[in-house]
C-alpha positions as CSV (number, residue, x, y, z in Angstrom):
1,M,28.8,4.1,-45.5
2,N,26.1,4.0,-48.1
3,S,22.1,3.5,-47.3
4,K,22.7,-0.8,-47.1
5,N,26.0,-1.0,-46.5
6,S,26.4,-3.6,-43.5
7,F,28.3,-5.4,-41.0
8,S,28.5,-6.8,-37.5
9,L,29.3,-5.9,-33.9
10,T,29.0,-8.0,-31.0
11,Q,25.5,-7.4,-28.2
12,E,28.5,-5.9,-26.3
13,E,29.2,-3.3,-28.8
14,I,26.3,-2.6,-29.6
15,E,25.2,-1.9,-26.4
16,K,28.1,0.6,-26.0
17,L,27.0,2.5,-29.2
18,I,23.6,2.7,-28.5
19,D,21.8,6.4,-29.5
20,S,19.2,7.0,-27.0
21,E,18.7,10.1,-28.2
22,I,17.5,9.3,-31.4
23,L,15.9,6.4,-30.1
24,G,13.8,8.1,-28.4
25,K,12.9,9.9,-31.7
26,F,10.7,6.8,-33.1
27,P,7.7,4.7,-32.0
28,Y,8.7,2.0,-29.7
29,A,6.2,0.1,-31.7
30,F,8.0,1.0,-34.3
31,L,11.4,-0.1,-34.0
32,E,10.1,-3.3,-32.7
33,T,8.2,-4.2,-35.7
34,F,11.1,-3.2,-38.1
35,V,13.7,-3.9,-35.3
36,L,15.7,-2.0,-35.6
37,L,18.0,-0.3,-32.4
38,P,19.9,3.4,-33.8
39,L,23.8,3.4,-32.5
40,K,25.8,6.2,-32.7
41,D,28.0,6.9,-36.1
42,A,29.9,9.8,-37.7
43,P,28.7,13.1,-37.8
44,G,25.7,13.6,-40.0
45,K,24.9,9.6,-39.5
46,V,22.9,6.7,-38.0
47,L,24.0,3.4,-38.1
48,F,21.5,1.0,-37.0
49,A,21.3,-2.7,-35.8
50,T,18.8,-4.8,-37.5
51,D,18.4,-8.7,-38.4
52,N,17.4,-7.8,-41.7
53,P,18.4,-5.1,-44.0
54,S,16.6,-5.6,-46.9
55,K,13.1,-5.1,-45.1
56,I,13.9,-1.7,-44.4
57,D,12.9,1.5,-46.5
58,C,15.9,3.5,-45.7
59,G,14.5,7.1,-48.3
60,E,11.7,7.2,-45.0
61,I,13.8,6.6,-42.2
62,E,16.6,9.1,-43.7
63,Q,13.8,11.7,-43.9
64,F,12.7,11.1,-40.3
65,T,16.4,11.4,-39.2
66,G,17.7,14.0,-42.0
67,R,20.9,11.5,-42.0
68,K,22.3,9.2,-44.0
69,I,21.6,5.9,-42.8
70,S,23.5,2.0,-42.5
71,F,23.2,-1.1,-41.2
72,V,24.9,-3.4,-38.7
73,V,23.6,-7.2,-38.2
74,Q,22.8,-8.9,-34.9
75,D,20.1,-11.8,-33.9
76,K,16.6,-10.3,-34.0
77,D,16.2,-11.5,-30.1
78,V,19.7,-9.3,-28.7
79,I,18.4,-6.5,-31.1
80,L,14.6,-6.6,-29.5
81,N,16.2,-7.3,-25.2
82,L,18.5,-4.1,-25.5
83,L,15.8,-2.1,-27.0
84,K,13.3,-3.3,-23.9
85,K,16.1,-2.4,-21.9
86,H,16.9,0.9,-23.4
87,Y,13.6,2.5,-24.4
88,Y,12.6,2.9,-20.8
89,S,15.2,2.8,-19.0
90,P,15.8,5.0,-16.1
91,S,18.1,6.9,-17.4
92,S,15.7,7.8,-20.4
93,S,13.2,9.8,-17.3
94,Q,16.1,12.8,-17.7
95,K,15.9,12.9,-21.2
96,I,12.3,13.0,-21.1
97,I,12.1,15.9,-19.1
98,Q,14.7,18.1,-20.8
99,E,12.7,17.4,-24.1
100,L,9.8,19.0,-22.0
101,S,11.7,21.9,-21.1
102,R,12.5,22.3,-24.4
103,D,9.0,22.1,-25.8
104,E,8.1,25.1,-22.8
105,A,9.0,28.0,-25.5
106,V,6.3,26.2,-28.2
107,L,3.5,25.6,-25.5
108,G,4.2,28.8,-23.7
109,E,1.9,28.9,-20.3
110,S,0.1,25.5,-20.9
111,F,3.3,23.9,-19.2
112,T,3.0,26.6,-16.6
113,E,1.1,25.8,-12.5
114,D,-1.5,27.9,-13.8
115,L,-2.9,25.8,-16.5
116,P,-5.8,26.9,-18.4
117,A,-8.7,24.8,-17.8
118,Q,-10.3,24.4,-21.3
119,N,-10.5,20.7,-22.9
120,G,-8.6,21.9,-26.1
121,D,-5.3,23.2,-23.5
122,L,-5.7,20.0,-20.9
123,L,-6.3,17.5,-24.6
124,D,-3.2,19.4,-27.0
125,L,-1.2,19.1,-23.6
126,A,-1.8,15.4,-22.2
127,N,-0.9,14.6,-26.1
128,Q,2.6,15.9,-26.5
129,A,5.1,13.4,-27.4
130,P,6.5,13.4,-24.7
131,I,4.2,13.4,-21.9
132,I,2.9,10.1,-24.0
133,R,6.4,8.4,-24.0
134,L,6.6,9.6,-20.1
135,V,3.4,7.7,-19.1
136,N,4.2,5.2,-21.2
137,Q,7.8,4.9,-19.7
138,I,6.1,5.1,-15.5
139,F,3.9,1.8,-16.9
140,Y,7.2,0.2,-18.0
141,R,9.2,0.5,-15.3
142,A,6.7,-0.3,-13.1
143,I,5.9,-3.6,-14.3
144,L,9.8,-4.8,-15.3
145,M,10.2,-3.6,-11.6
146,R,6.8,-6.1,-10.1
147,A,5.0,-3.2,-9.2
148,S,1.6,-3.5,-8.0
149,D,0.9,-0.1,-7.1
150,I,2.1,3.4,-9.2
151,H,1.1,6.4,-7.2
152,L,1.5,9.2,-9.2
153,Q,1.5,12.4,-5.7
154,S,1.2,15.9,-6.1
155,L,3.6,18.1,-3.1
156,E,3.8,21.7,-3.0
157,N,7.0,21.6,-5.5
158,H,7.3,18.1,-7.1
159,F,5.4,15.8,-8.6
160,K,6.9,12.3,-7.4
161,V,6.2,9.2,-9.0
162,R,6.5,6.0,-6.4
163,Y,6.3,1.7,-6.7
164,R,4.5,-0.2,-4.2
165,I,6.7,-3.4,-4.3
166,D,6.1,-6.1,-2.2
167,G,3.7,-3.9,-0.3
168,M,6.7,-1.4,0.0
169,L,6.4,2.1,-1.5
170,H,9.5,3.2,-3.2
171,D,10.3,6.3,-4.5
172,I,11.8,6.2,-8.4
173,L,10.8,9.5,-10.2
174,T,10.4,13.2,-9.0
175,L,9.6,15.8,-11.5
176,P,9.1,19.5,-11.9
177,A,5.5,20.2,-10.2
178,K,4.3,21.8,-12.9
179,Y,3.8,19.2,-15.8
180,Q,1.7,16.6,-12.8
181,P,-1.5,18.7,-15.3
182,A,0.2,17.2,-18.4
183,V,1.0,13.8,-16.6
184,I,-2.5,13.0,-14.7
185,S,-4.7,14.2,-18.2
186,R,-3.0,11.8,-20.3
187,V,-3.2,9.6,-17.3
188,K,-7.4,10.1,-17.4
189,I,-7.1,9.8,-21.2
190,I,-6.4,6.4,-21.6
191,S,-9.3,5.9,-18.9
192,D,-11.8,7.6,-20.4
193,L,-12.0,10.0,-17.7
194,D,-13.1,13.5,-17.8
195,I,-9.8,15.8,-17.8
196,A,-11.9,18.8,-17.1
197,E,-12.6,17.9,-13.6
198,K,-10.7,18.4,-11.0
199,R,-12.8,19.0,-7.9
200,T,-13.9,15.8,-7.3
201,P,-12.8,12.4,-7.3
202,Q,-12.8,10.0,-10.2
203,D,-12.5,6.1,-11.0
204,G,-11.7,4.8,-13.7
205,R,-10.3,1.5,-15.9
206,T,-7.6,0.6,-18.8
207,A,-5.5,-1.5,-20.1
208,V,-1.6,-1.8,-20.8
209,R,0.2,-3.9,-22.9
210,V,3.8,-5.0,-22.2
211,E,5.4,-7.9,-24.7
212,N,2.4,-9.3,-25.1
213,K,1.0,-9.5,-21.8
214,Q,-1.9,-7.4,-20.9
215,I,-2.2,-5.8,-18.0
216,D,-5.6,-4.6,-16.2
217,V,-5.1,-1.0,-14.2
218,R,-7.4,0.4,-12.1
219,V,-7.3,4.2,-12.0
220,S,-7.8,6.0,-8.8
221,I,-7.0,9.9,-9.5
222,I,-8.8,12.2,-6.1
223,P,-8.1,15.6,-5.6
224,T,-5.8,17.0,-3.3
225,F,-4.5,21.1,-1.9
226,F,-1.3,20.7,-4.5
227,G,-3.2,19.1,-7.1
228,E,-5.0,15.8,-8.5
229,S,-2.9,12.8,-7.1
230,A,-3.3,9.1,-8.5
231,V,-3.1,5.4,-7.5
232,L,-2.9,2.6,-10.2
233,R,-3.4,-0.5,-9.6
234,L,-1.8,-3.1,-12.0
235,L,-3.2,-6.7,-12.6
236,D,-1.4,-8.6,-14.4
237,Q,-4.3,-11.9,-15.0
238,S,-1.3,-13.8,-17.0
239,T,1.4,-14.4,-14.6
240,Y,-1.7,-14.5,-11.4
241,S,-1.7,-18.0,-9.6
242,F,-4.1,-18.6,-7.5
243,G,-3.0,-22.2,-6.3
244,L,-3.0,-23.2,-2.4
245,N,-0.2,-24.8,-1.9
246,E,1.8,-21.6,-3.0
247,L,0.4,-19.0,-0.3
248,G,2.6,-19.8,2.3
249,F,0.1,-21.9,4.6
250,S,2.2,-24.6,6.5
251,E,0.9,-28.7,5.3
252,E,-0.8,-28.7,8.7
253,D,-2.8,-25.7,8.5
254,L,-2.9,-26.9,4.6
255,V,-4.6,-29.9,5.6
256,K,-7.3,-28.0,7.8
257,F,-8.1,-25.5,5.1
258,D,-8.9,-27.8,2.2
259,R,-11.0,-29.9,5.1
260,L,-12.7,-26.3,5.4
261,I,-13.8,-25.7,1.7
262,H,-15.0,-28.5,1.2
263,Y,-17.8,-28.5,3.3
264,D,-21.6,-28.2,2.5
265,H,-21.9,-25.0,4.3
266,G,-20.9,-22.3,6.7
267,I,-19.0,-19.6,6.3
268,V,-15.0,-19.1,6.9
269,L,-14.4,-15.8,7.0
270,L,-10.4,-14.4,6.3
271,T,-9.4,-11.3,8.4
272,G,-6.8,-8.7,8.3
273,P,-5.4,-5.5,6.7
274,T,-6.6,-4.2,3.7
275,G,-3.9,-5.6,1.3
276,S,-3.0,-8.6,3.5
277,G,-3.5,-11.0,0.5
278,K,-7.5,-11.8,1.5
279,T,-8.7,-12.2,-2.1
280,T,-6.1,-13.9,-3.7
281,T,-6.5,-16.4,-0.8
282,L,-10.4,-16.1,-1.0
283,Y,-9.6,-16.6,-5.3
284,A,-7.5,-20.0,-4.7
285,A,-9.7,-21.5,-2.7
286,L,-12.7,-21.1,-5.0
287,S,-10.2,-21.8,-7.9
288,R,-9.3,-25.6,-5.1
289,I,-13.0,-26.5,-5.5
290,N,-14.4,-25.3,-8.7
291,N,-15.8,-27.9,-10.8
292,P,-18.3,-28.3,-13.4
293,H,-20.8,-30.2,-10.8
294,I,-21.2,-27.2,-8.4
295,H,-22.4,-23.3,-9.2
296,I,-20.2,-20.5,-7.9
297,I,-21.2,-16.7,-7.5
298,T,-19.1,-14.1,-5.9
299,L,-19.6,-10.4,-5.2
300,E,-16.6,-8.6,-5.3
301,D,-15.6,-4.7,-4.8
302,P,-14.0,-4.5,-7.1
303,V,-13.2,-7.6,-9.6
304,E,-9.8,-7.9,-9.6
305,Y,-9.3,-11.3,-11.7
306,H,-11.1,-13.5,-13.6
307,L,-12.0,-16.8,-12.7
308,D,-13.1,-19.3,-15.3
309,G,-16.5,-20.7,-14.9
310,I,-17.1,-18.7,-11.7
311,N,-20.1,-15.8,-12.2
312,Q,-18.8,-12.4,-10.6
313,I,-20.8,-9.6,-10.3
314,Q,-18.9,-6.3,-9.3
315,V,-20.9,-4.3,-6.5
316,N,-21.9,-0.7,-7.5
317,P,-23.3,0.9,-4.6
318,K,-24.3,4.5,-6.8
319,V,-27.8,1.8,-8.7
320,G,-28.0,0.2,-5.6
321,L,-26.1,-2.8,-6.1
322,T,-24.7,-3.4,-2.2
323,F,-23.4,-6.3,-0.8
324,A,-26.8,-7.2,0.7
325,N,-28.9,-6.6,-2.2
326,G,-27.0,-8.6,-4.2
327,L,-26.8,-11.7,-2.1
328,R,-30.3,-11.4,-1.6
329,S,-30.7,-11.6,-5.9
330,I,-27.8,-14.7,-5.6
331,L,-29.9,-16.9,-3.5
332,R,-32.3,-17.1,-6.5
333,H,-29.6,-18.1,-8.4
334,D,-29.2,-21.5,-6.7
335,P,-25.6,-21.2,-6.0
336,N,-23.6,-23.7,-3.7
337,I,-20.8,-21.3,-2.5
338,I,-21.0,-18.2,-2.7
339,M,-18.0,-15.0,-2.0
340,V,-18.8,-11.8,-0.4
341,G,-16.0,-9.7,-1.1
342,E,-16.4,-8.0,2.4
343,I,-18.9,-7.9,5.2
344,R,-19.0,-4.6,5.9
345,D,-22.2,-4.2,8.2
346,K,-25.0,-5.9,9.7
347,E,-27.4,-6.7,6.8
348,T,-24.6,-8.1,4.5
349,A,-23.6,-10.2,7.9
350,E,-27.5,-11.4,8.2
351,M,-27.3,-12.0,5.0
352,A,-24.4,-14.4,4.6
353,I,-25.0,-15.8,7.5
354,Q,-29.2,-16.7,6.5
355,A,-27.0,-18.1,3.3
356,S,-25.2,-20.2,5.4
357,L,-27.1,-22.0,7.2
358,T,-29.9,-22.1,4.3
359,G,-27.1,-24.9,2.5
360,H,-24.4,-22.9,1.2
361,L,-21.2,-22.6,1.9
362,V,-20.2,-18.9,2.3
363,F,-16.4,-17.2,2.3
364,S,-15.9,-14.0,3.2
365,T,-13.7,-10.8,4.5
366,L,-13.4,-9.0,7.5
367,H,-10.5,-6.0,8.8
368,T,-10.1,-7.1,11.9
369,N,-6.1,-7.8,13.5
370,D,-6.6,-11.5,14.0
371,S,-8.8,-14.7,14.2
372,T,-10.8,-14.3,17.5
373,S,-11.3,-10.7,16.9
374,S,-13.7,-11.4,13.8
375,I,-16.0,-13.1,16.7
376,A,-16.1,-10.0,18.8
377,R,-16.6,-8.0,15.1
378,L,-19.6,-9.8,14.6
379,L,-21.1,-9.5,18.1
380,D,-20.7,-5.3,17.5
381,M,-22.7,-5.4,14.3
382,G,-25.3,-6.7,16.4
383,I,-24.9,-10.0,15.4
384,E,-27.3,-12.5,17.9
385,P,-24.3,-14.9,19.5
386,Y,-26.3,-18.3,18.5
387,L,-26.4,-17.2,14.4
388,I,-22.3,-16.5,15.0
389,A,-22.0,-20.2,16.6
390,S,-24.3,-22.0,14.4
391,S,-23.0,-20.3,11.4
392,V,-19.0,-19.5,11.3
393,I,-16.7,-22.7,10.9
394,G,-13.4,-21.1,10.4
395,L,-11.5,-18.1,10.7
396,I,-8.1,-17.5,9.4
397,A,-6.2,-14.0,10.2
398,Q,-3.1,-13.5,7.5
399,R,-0.4,-11.2,6.9
400,L,2.0,-10.5,3.6
401,I,6.1,-11.0,4.3
402,R,8.7,-9.9,2.3
403,L,10.9,-13.4,1.3
404,N,14.9,-13.0,1.3
405,C,16.1,-12.6,-2.1
406,D,17.5,-15.8,-3.2
407,R,20.8,-13.7,-4.9
408,C,22.4,-11.8,-1.9
409,S,20.8,-13.6,1.0
410,Q,23.9,-15.5,3.3
411,P,23.9,-16.9,7.1
412,V,23.3,-14.5,9.7
413,N,22.8,-14.4,13.9
414,Y,20.7,-13.1,15.6
415,P,21.0,-11.5,19.7
416,P,19.2,-13.7,21.9
417,E,16.4,-11.5,22.8
418,L,15.3,-10.7,19.8
419,L,14.7,-14.8,19.0
420,E,12.9,-14.4,22.0
421,E,10.7,-11.3,21.1
422,I,9.1,-13.7,18.6
423,G,8.8,-17.2,20.7
424,I,12.1,-18.8,19.4
425,N,14.4,-20.4,21.6
426,P,18.1,-19.1,21.1
427,A,19.7,-22.5,22.6
428,G,17.9,-24.4,20.0
429,D,19.9,-25.4,17.3
430,N,19.1,-26.6,13.4
431,Y,18.7,-23.2,12.7
432,N,18.9,-22.1,9.5
433,F,19.2,-17.8,9.9
434,K,19.3,-15.8,6.3
435,S,19.5,-12.6,5.8
436,G,19.7,-10.3,2.4
437,K,22.4,-7.6,1.7
438,G,20.5,-5.9,-0.9
439,C,21.1,-6.2,-4.7
440,E,20.0,-5.1,-8.3
441,V,17.4,-7.9,-8.3
442,C,16.0,-7.1,-4.5
443,L,16.5,-2.6,-6.0
444,N,18.7,-3.4,-3.0
445,T,16.3,-4.0,0.3
446,G,17.5,-7.8,0.7
447,Y,14.0,-8.9,0.0
448,H,12.2,-10.1,-3.1
449,K,8.4,-11.4,-3.8
450,R,6.4,-12.2,-0.4
451,T,4.3,-15.1,1.3
452,G,1.4,-15.0,3.7
453,I,1.5,-16.0,7.4
454,F,-1.5,-17.1,9.1
455,E,-3.5,-17.8,12.2
456,F,-6.4,-20.5,11.7
457,L,-9.1,-21.0,14.1
458,E,-11.2,-23.8,13.9
459,I,-14.5,-23.8,15.1
460,D,-15.2,-26.1,17.9
461,D,-17.6,-27.2,20.5
462,T,-16.5,-25.5,23.1
463,I,-15.4,-22.1,21.7
464,R,-19.0,-22.1,20.4
465,S,-20.3,-22.6,23.8
466,L,-18.2,-19.8,24.6
467,I,-20.2,-17.4,22.1
468,M,-23.0,-18.6,23.3
469,K,-21.6,-16.6,26.3
470,Q,-20.3,-13.5,24.3
471,A,-17.9,-14.3,26.0
472,S,-14.4,-11.3,25.4
473,A,-12.0,-12.1,22.6
474,G,-9.6,-12.4,25.0
475,E,-11.5,-15.4,26.4
476,I,-11.7,-17.4,23.3
477,R,-8.5,-16.8,22.7
478,R,-6.9,-18.0,25.5
479,H,-8.8,-21.0,25.2
480,A,-7.5,-21.5,21.6
481,L,-3.9,-20.8,22.5
482,D,-4.2,-24.2,25.1
483,N,-5.5,-25.9,22.6
484,G,-2.4,-25.4,20.0
485,L,-3.7,-22.3,18.4
486,K,-0.8,-21.0,15.9
487,T,-0.4,-17.8,15.8
488,L,0.5,-15.2,13.0
489,R,3.9,-14.6,14.7
490,M,4.4,-18.3,15.9
491,D,4.0,-18.7,11.8
492,G,6.3,-16.3,10.9
493,A,8.9,-17.1,13.8
494,K,9.2,-20.8,11.8
495,K,9.5,-19.3,8.8
496,V,12.2,-17.2,9.7
497,I,14.1,-20.8,11.2
498,E,13.8,-22.2,7.8
499,G,16.0,-18.8,6.1
500,L,13.0,-17.5,4.2
501,T,12.6,-14.1,6.0
502,T,13.8,-12.3,9.0
503,V,13.0,-11.2,12.3
504,S,12.6,-7.4,11.4
505,E,10.5,-9.0,8.8
506,V,7.8,-11.0,10.9
507,L,8.4,-8.2,13.9
508,R,7.1,-5.5,11.4
509,V,3.8,-7.1,9.8
510,T,2.7,-9.3,13.8
511,Q,1.9,-7.6,17.0
512,E,1.4,-9.8,20.3
513,T,-1.7,-8.4,22.6
């Protein structure tokens, strides 16, 4: 066939003919710009699918591939979708590893475990084309699979790539340990970190662009016994939603929370372990009340998402900008509402309480297991009971639970003893129990995406009296339960009844004391 000859094939025929070996030799940006997809042809020839053969410089491509080329015409969207699907497909990992293995003969000791520490060697290694493609693939697949974090873990004989999806870690790729220095060095380069420093932890930031979306990446690298490991937090500004209605609040709790966040002053505390969605809830609250007539300032560590119209400050202890020092400065800037990322010590707690008592609404978080434990935590910090009683207006504990996959969930029955364990009456009716059986959409887990479960405690006069008496967390909790407190497990049980999640998932993330 001549270079400009062209004919048509169906989408299915094109997908079967994709030449992954030739595909990997071209930069993704080049193929995307010129709408090109290499296909298998006769020996010594390459067939390209494209939407417009007349715009392609055949001479350059033939010189690059060393083969004659011809074209098959197909719709632009079809070609770009197939390009996205196959360029960074899981099967391409092994092809990249094969390329790296072939390069070992050229690079010599650069790929051995005793990698030289000089900058030049590391830089050359990290900029080898297969390494760049491998790191790009790790990012692309993570974003495609909705991962919140990428773990690059150095082990004795292997280098593992793991994704955290819906709060759970999944092993994605296992590489030979000798490739660890190259991958970590590439991550350091794009994060503007010191590639020669391997003895101390390093933190940085970078950004990657996928399908016209910019994904911010927070990078943390630590030295371990078998080499450096990294965790990359992926923050997609374009798809993140901060609507209160989308967090999982029941109608009753949503009304309570909406009332609290419109108070003129006081402290609202969100509690729970790391990764339980506290920051997202705080962002949703700030987005709900933000308007041109109020001044909102936040102190965060770090600033994860940027909110329009709100002054956000990232703490930096290295230069003396701590939560407590930042709060002192914020109060001189005439804010109406203050958000403190976390109350970690007595000084920060006292400053937050002082701000609330002088007419500011303060939002913050604590690392406690439930709502009532937050009061005991503040007392343990050395805060006077009367200050807690007069400033704290609401405590919300929360967790994130995985939702049943819409595609593969089906009706299910539970043993009575299991239902009783989470507080569901086995003799009841109108239950809509469901469980996902697993499919490609949910990575065969049966779950897809997450929602929140909440324990909402408003501080009433009786609780204030108990705080003043320095009552234990157990006493305060018993009073709250007697007056209708809905625990985390109760809220989870309600979502089980509605068919949104499973009993095992609720038991996994809650504990009753």
